[in-house]
N, C-alpha and C positions, 0 to 999 in steps of 0.2 A: 395172320398170313404165316409168320415163321411156323408156327408152332405147328400147325396142318405141313407145311413141309419139312420139321422133324421129325413128324413123326410117319409122314409118307414117302419122302424121298430126300433122306439126310444126305446123300451120294451128292445131289444136284448143289445141294448147298458147299460140298466139301470139293468145287471147281475153282481151282483159284480167278478170282475176279467175279464169282459169281455171288451177288446179293440175293437177298431175299425178295425183290419185285424181279430181277434177271430170273432167279430160278421158279418163279410162282409163272412167268409168262413162258418159258420152256417145258413146263409143267403143262400148261396147258394146251400148246401146239402137240406134245407127245401123246393128249389125251389121259382117259380113264383107264384105255389099254392099249398100252406101248407096246405090247408082243404082235400086234395088226401090222408094225413096222417091221418089216422083214430084211431090210437092209440100213448103212449106214450113210447110203447113196438116195435111199428113198426118203427117208430124215432130213437129209440135205436138200432135196428136191422140194421138200414140204415147206422147212426153211427159207427157200430160194437164196441156198448158198450152194447149190450145183453149179460148176463151171458151165458155160452156154460158150461152144465153139464160135470165133469168130473171126476167122482164118480167112486172109483174099491173098491170092495171087501166091507168093513163097512166103508171105510172112504166117506165121502158125502163133496164134494166142486164142484167150481164152477171155468173157467180159464177164461182168457182174447179172447174174440173172434178176431180173425186177419181178419175180411171180413171187409165190408161197405167200407163207403166213409174215406179217410186216411185222408185227409183233415179237416174234421170234427173231424174226433176222435180226429188227433192233436190239434185241437182246444178246443175240453172239456177237453183233457189233462192239454193244457195250465190255461187254469180258475182252475183246481184241484190244480198244482203247488202253484199258486198266492193266491187260498185261502188258503193251508197249510201253507206259509210262513207269511200272512197277518191276515188271520180271525180267531177268536180264536173260535168260534162254530166248526170249519172246525179242527182245531190242536184236538180239544175233540174227536169231532168225529174219528180221524182217532188211537188217544189214546185209543180211548175204542176198536176200531176194533184191534187193534195190542196185547191189554189185552185179548182180545178175543182168540186171538192164529193166528190170518189173519199175512201176510207179509206185508210188503211195498205196494208190486205190488198190493197184494189182495184187501187192503185198496184202492189204490187207483182207482181200477177198481170199486170197490162199490160205490167211492164219483163220478166218471166218469157218471154211470148209473142213481145219484142223480138229478145231473147237467143237464145231458140230458132229465128230466122230464121239468125241470125249462125252456130249452131250446123251449122244443115243447110248452109249456103255453106260451110263450112269440112270436115262431111263428103264433101261431094260436090266439092271439089277441096282433097283434104288435103294438097299441097304448094304451094298458092296463099297467099303469106303476104307481104301488104300492109306497106308501109312498107320501112325501110331493112336492110340487110343487117347484121346482127350481126358478119360478119365484118370490116367495113372501119372498124368503131368504133375498135380500139385501135391499128392503123395509123397512123390520123389522130390521135389523142392525141397518141402517142409521137410522131410527125412535128412534132405542136408543142410539145413537150417539156413537156407538161401531165402532173401527176402524179394519180394514180387519187382522191387525198385532194382535190387542189384541185378536181378535176371533180365529186366528190362534196358540197363545200362549194358549188360554183355553181349546180349544180342540187337542193340541199336534200334531198339524200339521204344515204345512207353511205355510204362508198366499196366497200363489199363490193357494193353493186346496181349501181354502177357496172362492177365487174367480171364479177357474173355475166351482165349485159348484153351486156360484149363476149366472152365465152366462149361466149354460145348458149345458158346455163340460164337466163336470165332472157327469156323470150319476150312482153314484154311491149310490143306496137305500139307505143303511146302515148308510152312512155316511151322506146325505141329513136327515135323520131320527135325528142322534144323532145332527147333528149342527140347525135343528128344535126345539129339544126338548132344548138344550141349550139357544137358543133364547128365549123362553118361560119362561124358570125359571128367564130368567135376565130379561123378562119384566115384571114377579109376583114381584122382588126384587125391580124393579124402582116402583113399583104401591104400 
């Protein structure tokens, strides 16, 4: 499954928190012809993350959408939960939403809608991956004489994660950018 996704939709795998199974569910939801989806809102509705107005009287709020493709909705939820655990920007966003008076469930609904936008762009442009290319990382590290273990310690991750990033098995754009920036700073120090 991963090889099929790498060949046809590598941008989905590059989304932070999106693993192979999650990317496959989203690719299936997008279908073989993602051009038929005309807007992000249409894709969000397809996945069941478009907000539904649930206002009454003076209160104005939105609720979760129970419709749409449940597997795609679950995939977006999985990405949201992963980001809430490991991504500082997402933690800050959820904290801000809670301070604004939203519940955790409402904050996740907002986050899933944001992730749906990101997935829509990845489906429409499956080969457009932002950030550094993983192919340049290993030669740069080896040219500096840095071992995988040293790189892992400097980035506060295991050496396996560094190795996966260098071989294209870890398509986490945020980590690739962080690793690339660290390698560039080491190159400046060496010169």
